N, C-alpha and C positions, 0 to 999 in steps of 0.2 A: 758886417762887412767881410769877416773872415769866411763865413759860410758861402757868400757870393763868390769869393775868389776860388774856393775849393770846388764849387759847382762849375764855375767857368773852366777850371783846369781839367776836371774830369770830362766835361763836354768837349774841350779841345783835344784831349787824348783820344776820345772815341772817333772824332772826325779824322785825326791824323792816321790812326790805325786803320780806319776804313778806307783811306786813300792808298795805302800800301797794298799792292796786290800780293796775295799768297800764291805759292806755286800750285795749289789746288785750283786756283782760278784759271790757270793756263794748262791744266792737265789734259793730255790727249789720251785717247784710248790706245792702250798698249796691249798687244797680243803676240804671243810666241808659243808655238806648240810643235812637238814632234808628232806628225800625223801618222807615220807608219814606217815600215821598212821592207825592202826587197833584198833578195840575194843578188849578188853581182859576180861576174867572173872576169878574169884577166886573160886576154888572148895572147897568142904567141908573139904578136907584134907590140905588146905592152899597153894596148888600149883596153878599155873596160866596156862591158855590156851588162845589161840587167836580165835576170831571169824573171819570167812573168809569174811571180808568186807574192805579190804585194799583200802585206798583212797590216791591219790597223793597229795602232798602239793602244789596244784594249786588253791584251792578254799578258800574263806575267809568268815566266819569260816567254819570248817568241823564239822558236827554233828555226834556224835557217839551214839551207841545203848547201851553201858554199861558205868559204871563209871570209868573203868580202861583203859586209853589210852595207847597204845603200839606204840611208835614212832620208826621209822627206820632212823638211822643216819649213814652217810657214811663220812669218813675222810681219808686223806692221812696219812701214818704212821709217817711222820716227824713232825706232830703236837702233842702237849702234851695232857694231860687229858682234857676231856670235862668239862667245867663249866656250870652247869645247873641252870637256873632261871625259876621260875614260877610266872607269874603276876608281874614281875619286882623285885622279891625278890630272893636272892641267896638261892638255895636249897642244892647243894653239888657239889663236883668234882667227876668225874667218869672216870675210865679207866678199861681196861680188867682185870687187876690184883688188882685193888684198888678201891673198892666201899666204899666210906666214909660214906654213910648214907643209909643203907639197909632198914630202916623202911619206907622211902619215895619212894624208887625206887627198882625195881627188874629187874635183867638182864635176859631177856628171852633167848637171844642167842648172839653170836658173831662170825663173819666170818673174819678171818685174811688172807689176801692175800699178795702178794709180795710188793705191794705199797699202799694198802688201807685196812681199817678195817671198817666193818659194825657192828653196834650195834642195838639190839632191846631192848628198855628200857620200862618197864611198870611202870606207876606211881600209887602208892597205895593209897595215902591219899588226892586226890583232891575232892572237894565238887562239887555239881551240879552247872551248870552255865557256863559262858564264862571264858576261860583261855587262856593265851598266854604263851607258852613254848619256852624259848630261850636257845640256846646252843652255847657256844663260845669255841674256842681253840686257843692256841698260839704256834708259832714256836720257834725255838732256839733263834731268835733275838727279841722276845717279840712282834712280829707283831700279831695282833688278827684278827680272822675271825669268823663269826657267822651266824646263821640263826634262824628263828623262825617259829612257826606254831600256828595258832589260832584254838581252838577247842571249842565245846559246849558239855557238859556232861548232861545226863538226870537227 
């Protein structure tokens, strides 16, 4: 009798555990990558433009011709805002509709598609020399994904 009760309890446990969905069952494909960088410039009127010297994020570090890097970031829409770090220090959170620190970054453009969003972000206040720009994002389950790019400014 005791063996039947234990067997029934184990069977019930497996059934109950099988009915509870794990977060992996609802996991969506999450992708976020810094695709590359352009040099940008600031006009006398305060607006920005890009120099036609796009370089993919394949070289380490990437040398730019101006002091305003413009990075191209692509992420899936199920990820939250981008958390941006420069040289290991938190700079700001950035999203299409919520730029929390516009004195340090400027949004050149944004392209929203059905499943991905691409951002072009210009950094205003970086000094000459080597810099590492890191971008992180989290999904609904707080899983984090990130990428970085190393650049050299004149």
